[in-house]
C-alpha positions in Angstrom: 0.0 0.0 0.0 1.3 3.4 -1.0 -0.3 6.5 0.4 1.1 8.4 -2.5 -0.5 6.1 -5.1 -3.8 6.1 -3.2 -3.8 10.0 -3.2 -3.2 9.9 -6.9 -6.1 7.6 -7.5 -8.3 9.9 -5.4 -7.2 12.9 -7.4 -7.8 11.1 -10.7 -11.2 10.0 -9.6 -12.1 13.6 -8.5 -10.9 14.9 -11.9 -13.1 12.3 -13.7 -16.1 13.1 -11.5 -15.8 16.8 -12.2 -14.9 16.5 -16.0 -18.0 14.3 -16.7 -20.3 16.0 -14.2 -21.0 12.6 -12.5 -24.1 12.7 -10.2 -23.7 9.3 -8.6 -20.9 6.8 -8.2 -21.5 3.0 -8.5 -18.7 0.9 -7.1 -19.2 -2.8 -8.1 -17.3 -4.1 -5.2 -15.7 -3.0 -1.9 -12.2 -2.3 -3.1 -12.8 0.7 -5.4 -14.7 2.4 -2.6 -11.4 3.1 -0.8 -10.5 5.7 -3.4 -13.9 6.5 -4.9 -15.5 7.5 -1.5 -13.0 10.3 -0.8 -13.2 11.6 -4.4 -17.0 11.5 -4.3 -17.1 13.2 -1.0 -14.9 16.1 -2.3 -17.2 16.4 -5.4 -20.4 16.2 -3.3 -21.5 13.0 -5.1 -23.2 10.0 -3.4 -21.6 6.6 -3.5 -23.5 3.3 -4.1 -21.4 0.2 -3.1 -22.6 -3.0 -4.7 -21.2 -5.8 -2.6 -20.8 -9.4 -3.6 -19.2 -10.9 -0.5 -19.4 -10.4 3.2 -16.6 -8.2 4.6 -15.1 -8.4 8.0 -15.7 -5.4 10.2 -12.0 -4.3 9.9 -12.1 -4.7 6.1 -15.3 -2.6 5.9 -13.4 0.2 7.7 -10.2 -0.3 5.7 -12.1 -0.1 2.4 -14.0 2.9 3.6 -17.3 1.1 3.1 -18.7 3.1 6.1 -18.4 6.2 3.9 -20.7 4.9 1.1 -24.1 6.5 1.1 -25.8 3.2 0.3 -24.5 -0.4 0.3 -26.5 -3.1 -1.6 -25.8 -6.8 -1.3 -26.5 -9.3 -4.1 -27.5 -12.1 -1.7 -29.0 -12.3 1.7 -25.7 -13.4 3.4 -24.0 -10.2 2.2 -26.4 -7.7 3.7 
């Protein structure tokens, strides 16, 4: 993990959100949320996290899933 790389991804995401006037972000798994959530927060855009597996509590915090505006599971065991 590189904080410098992470910050670059957040900046790149923010640039994309602004350039394309994105109104909602859909993350199709937990991992992209870790850089999409900070970018979306800065742009004032809500984040929908689409989860396919159950995440441990520490993983949910590490991936910043707690910052998603809405999390949707694809199966009952995920929610």
